[in-house]
N, C-alpha and C positions, 0 to 999 in steps of 0.2 A: 792102744798100740798103733804106732805109725806104720802105714803099709802102702806099697806101690804094687799094683796088680798088672799093669800093662804099659808098654811103651811101643808106639806104632809110628812109622814114617810113611806118609802118603804124598802123592802129587795132586794138587787141586786142578783138575782139568776143566774144560769149558762146561761140560755137562755132568761129569761125575768124578769122584775121587779114584785115583789109581793106587793100588796097594804096592808099596815098595819093600818094606820090611816090618816085621812085628816080633815082639817078645812078650811072654806072659809069665807071671809067677802066681799060680792059683793053688798053692799048697794048702792054704787056709780054707779053701772052699771044698765042700764034700766031694769025694771022688766021683760019684755018679753024676754030679751036676756040672763038673768042670767043662766038659765038651760044650754044653749048651751055654754056659756062662761065657766061655771064650768066644763062641760065635756071636753072642750078643754084644760083647765088648768091641769086637771087630765091626759089627753092624753100626753100633753107636758112634764109634770113632769115624767111620766113613761118612755117616750122616752129618755129624757135627762139622767135619772138614768141608763138606760140600756146601754147608750153610754159614760158613764163616768167611767174612770178606778178606781179601788179600791184605797183607801187612797189618793183621789184627791178632790180638791175644784175647782169649776168653777162658773163663772157668765156669763150668756148668755143674750145678749141684743137682743131684737126682737121688732121692732116697739116701742110702748110706754111702754113696759114692760121689767123687768129684771127677769130672772130666776136664782136664786142662788142655787147651788147644792153642797152637801158634801156627798161623799161615804166614810165611815170609813173603816179601815183595816179589820173589821169583816163583811163588806158588808151591814151593816145597813146604810140606806141613808135617807137624808132629803132634801126637796126642799122648798124654800121660793120664792113666786112670788110677786114682788113689782113694784112700778113705779121707774123712773130713779132717783128721788130725794132721795130715801131711801139709806142711806150709806151702801156700800157693807160690810164694816167691822162689822157693827152691825148685818146685815143679817146673816153673818157667825158665829157671836157670838151666835145668837139665835139658829142656826142649831146645833152648838156644845152642847149647854145647853139642847135642846130638846132631842137630840139623847142620851146624857148621862142619862137624866132622864128616857127616854123610856127604855134604856138597863138595868137600875137598877130595873125597875118594871115589865118588860116582859122578861121572860127567852129566851135566844138566840136559844134554841132548837126548839121553836115554830115558829120562824120567817119565815123559808122557806115554811111552809105549812099553815100558818095562813090565816084567812079571817078577813076583817075589823070588822065584827060583833063579832068575837070570842076574840078580843083583849080588855082587860080591861085597857084602858088608856084614860082618859077623860080630859087631861090637855091642849090639843092643842088650843081650843078656848081661854083659859086663857092666854096662851103665845101670841096668835095672837092679843088679845086685849091689853095686857101689852106692847107689842113691837110696837104698832101703833105709839107711840111717841118715837123715838129712843133716844132722849136726857134724857127722864125720865127712860127709861128701865134699863140701866146700863152704866152710864157715862164712867167709866174706870174699867175694870175687868181684872183679870189675863188671862181669856180666850182671850180677845181682844189682849193682849200682845203676846200671843202664836200665834194668827192669823197673827199678824204683821210679824212674822217670817216665816209664811207659804205662799207659792206662790199661789195666786188665779189666775187661768187661765181665762182671759176675752175674750169672743168671741163676735163679732159684730152681728152675726145672728145665728139662730139655724142650718142653713145649714152647718156651720163650725163644728158642733158637730156630724152631721150625717156621716155615713160611706160612703166611696167613691162610687158614683153612686146612692146613695139613694136620693129620693126626698120626701119632706114633703107631697106634694100633693098625691103621691102614697101611703104613709103610712096612711094618713087620709082616703083615699078611701078603703084601705084594712082593716082598723081597725074594730074589732068587738065590741070595747068598746064605739064607737061613734054611736049615733042614726042617722037615715036618716035625721032627722030634723037638727041635728048639722052638718052633712056633707053638707047639702044644705046651712046652715048658713055660714059655712066656705067658700064655693064657692062664695057666695054673698059678704062676707067680703073681700075676696081676690080681687074681681073685684072693689069694692069701696075703698079698702085699708083702711078700718075703723075698729074700735072696736076690731076685733080679729087680727089685723095686726101682733101681736106678734107671731102668729103661722106660719108666712109665710117665 
């Protein structure tokens, strides 16, 4: 079954990613795990944006998940988290559309210092819902044709995206954005290699 779990918009700052907007669809994930899974998806989204070069597209495979990222030339960035069945090209079409829409409604001068609550952009859940079925979303669009001509870098694990010497385990433990509960959940998931294997 094809599935989209998350759609996030960030700004790639000089030293860190800035959260602008996010939307999640985690109904297929166990109720008690949703909070931790959402925190990890946010953590992974920010980590990947911070380590993706400007004007680059990447798709990062990790466990049962795919993290698709696009950082535009103006450092506006989008992340889609899907399962493996979801077509890469459609995920990148979605990212292009969302970022174009966002940029047309939210002025660029506020991106570097904005908070998620201060941004007036409520279309992410609509996009996330519409694109759950990639065949209905946009069978053939001009954007898809443009993406065909753009190289999407595919990585087999998130480790390939991290800087030399960096380990995801260390980043997780140092992270201030993850709760103690989520860090414990991550450790357990790493041991059992389940549910959150996408962050390993």
